[in-house]
N, C-alpha and C positions, 0 to 999 in steps of 0.2 A: 313383922316376923322377927323372932330373936334368932341369933347366931353365936357361934363360939366367941365372936368378937365382943359380945355384951357381957360385962363383968358379972351381972347378975344371973345370966344364963349359963355361964361357963361351968363345966364339970371336967372331970379328969379326962386327959386326952385319950382317945381310943387305942386299942391294941389290934382289933381284928380288921381284916381288909375292908369289909363293907362299911364298918364305922368310919375308918380312916377316909374313905372315899366321901362319905357323908360330910365329915369334918372339913374336907378341902372344899367341897361344894358349898357349904354353909359360909365359910371364911370368904370364898369367892376369888381370892388372889393368892397365887404361888409366886413368891419372890424368887427370882433366879440370882443366886449369890455367886458372882464371879469376882473373886478378890485376889490381889497379887501376894497376899499372906494370909496365914491362918489366923493371926491376930485381927487382921482388919475384917475377916469374915465374922469372927465372933462379935466384934463391935457392931458390925451391920445387924446381926441378929438382935443384939440388945436394943438398938434403935428401933428396929421393926416391932419388937414386943412392946416397947413403950407407946408406939403408935397404934397398936391394937391389932396386930397381925400375928397369928399363931400357927403359920405354916411356913416351912423353909425348905428351899431346894438348894442344897450344897452341891455345886457342879465339881466334877472331877479335874477341872482346870485350876481349882484352889490348891495351892501346895499343901500336902498333908491332908488332903480332903477326907479321907477315910478316918483320920484321927479326929478331925473337926466334927464329923457325924457322931463318932463314938462319945465324944465330950458332951455334945449337945443332947444326944439321945438320953444320956444319963441325967444330966443337969435339968432338962426340961420335960422329963417323962411324963409328968402330971399335968403339963400346961401347954404343950405344943406338939405338933407332928412334924417330924424331921424326915426329909427324903434326900435322895442322890440324883443328881443330874448329869447330863453328858456321859451317860453310862453306855459304852460302846461294845463291851465283850461280857461273856457270861462269867469269867473269873472276876472281873471287876464288880459285876452284880452281886456275886456271892460275898465278896469282901464288904461291900456296903451293907448287905443284909446282916451279916455276922456283926458288924459294927452298930447295928441297931436302926438302920434305915427303914422307914415304914412305907416308903413308896420309891419307885424307880422310874426316872424319866430318861428318854433317849431323844436325840434330834432326828433320828431315822428308825426304821424297823429292822431289828435283828431278832428273828424268831427265837434264837437260842437264849437271848436276854429275857425275852418274855416268858420263855419256859422255866427258867430258873426262878424268876419271880413268882409264877404261879404255883410252882412246886412248893415254895416257902410260904404260900398264902399271903403274899405281899402285893399291894397295889402296883400296877405297871401301867405307864403312859408312854408308849412309843410314838415318835413322831411320823407324820405323813403330811402330804400336801394335796394330792390329786384324790378324786373319788376312789380310783383304783387301789391307791395306797392306804386310804382309810378302811376300805372294805377288807384289805389284806391284814391290816393290823387288827381289826375286830376278829377275823377269822383265826388269827394266832392267839387270841385271848386277851387282848387289851381291855383294861378297865375303862380307860378314858383315852382319847387320841389327842396328842399334841399337834395342832395344826401350825407347822413351822416352815418358813417364816410367814406369818399370816399377812402381813402387810404386802408381800410380794404378789399376792393374787387378788388385791382389791380390798383387803381388810374386811370389815363388817359386812359388806354386801356379798363377798364370796362366801363367808361363813353362813349367811342366811341361805345362799343358794345350795350349799352342801347339806344343810338341814333339811331341804325339801325332800330328797329321796332317802335321806338317812335320819329320820327324826328321833330315833331311839339311841343314837350313838352320842355318848358324852364327849364334848369337844372342848379342848384347852388351847384357845388361840394364843400364841406366843410369837414375839418378834415384831416390833414396832407398836406394841400395845402401850399406852400410857394414860395418864389421868384424863386427857381429852377425848380419848377414843373409848375407854373402858366401858362406859355406859352403852355405847352403840354396839359393842360386841355382846353385852349381856342381852340387849334387846334383839340381837340377831340369833341368840339361842345359845350362847356359850354357857357351859356349866361352871366354868371358873376361867380366869385369865392368868397367863404367866407373864411377869413383867420383870425385865433385867435392868440394864443400865439406865432405862428411863426412870426407874424408881430408886434403885440401889446405885446411887452415884458414888462410885469409889473415889473420885477426885475430891468431892466435898468431904467424904469421910476422912481421907488422908489429910485434909486441911483442917480437920477437927470439928466439922460441922455435923456432929451426930444429931444435934437438935433439928437441924434443917431436914434430914431424912425422916426424923419422927413426925414433923409437921406434915411433910409430903404424904406419909403413910395415913395419918389421921384424915387428911382430905380424900384420899382414895377409899378408905373404909367408909366414909360417908357416902361416896358415889355407890359402893356396892350396896349399901343399906337402901339407897334410892332405887337402885334397879331391883332389888328384892321387893320393895313396896309396890312397884309397878306390875310385878309378875302375878 
C-alpha cells in the first residue's frame, strides 16, 4: 500500500475535511510538537519532514503557536497537513483555523470547540478516555477521537477493548505511544497514533541533534508501513 509518505505517491496536500482525514490515516503518525520556542518548533517540523512525515500538530503550549501554524500552513501548503493541538476554547479554535490549521485536536471534549471546527468544515479530534466519553465525542461530531492518555488504561489492549463495541469510531491513541508500541496500537485498531516527546525530543533538538530526530522518524515510518502491510 502506498501512502503520502512515499515520494512517488505524493500529491498536493488535501484541503477538504474528508481528504485531510484520509491523509492523516495514511501517514499514520501525528507528531505532537511541544516546543519551548517557535524557532525550535519549526526546526522540529523540518526534521520530521526529512524523515518522511507530512502531518504536524502544533500545540498551543508553543510560544506564538498560532503564528507558527500560519507560517507552516503557507510554506507547506502543497506538501503537508498542519493542525493545532491542545485547543481548549472556541476562540482559540477560530484563531487556529483562521491561521490555516487543517485539523483541531483537544486533550478533552469541549462541544463548542467541536462545533467551531465542524462549522468551518475542519477535521476535529477531541480527547476522551472512557467508552462514555468516546460516545459523547462522536455524538458531538468528532471525526476521530484522541484516546488520551492511552497508556494510563493499558495501552493497546485497552484500545482493542474499545474497538469491540465501537468498531466504526476512528481512534487516535496518544500518550505513552512510541516506536516500541506503535505497531501494537495499529494491530489493536488505531487509525493513527499521536506521539509527542517520545518522538519529538526537544532536548535533543536543543542540543543540535536534528539528524537524530530524522532517523527516529524514518524508523517509525517503516513501522507504519509494516502495520499497513499486515492490514
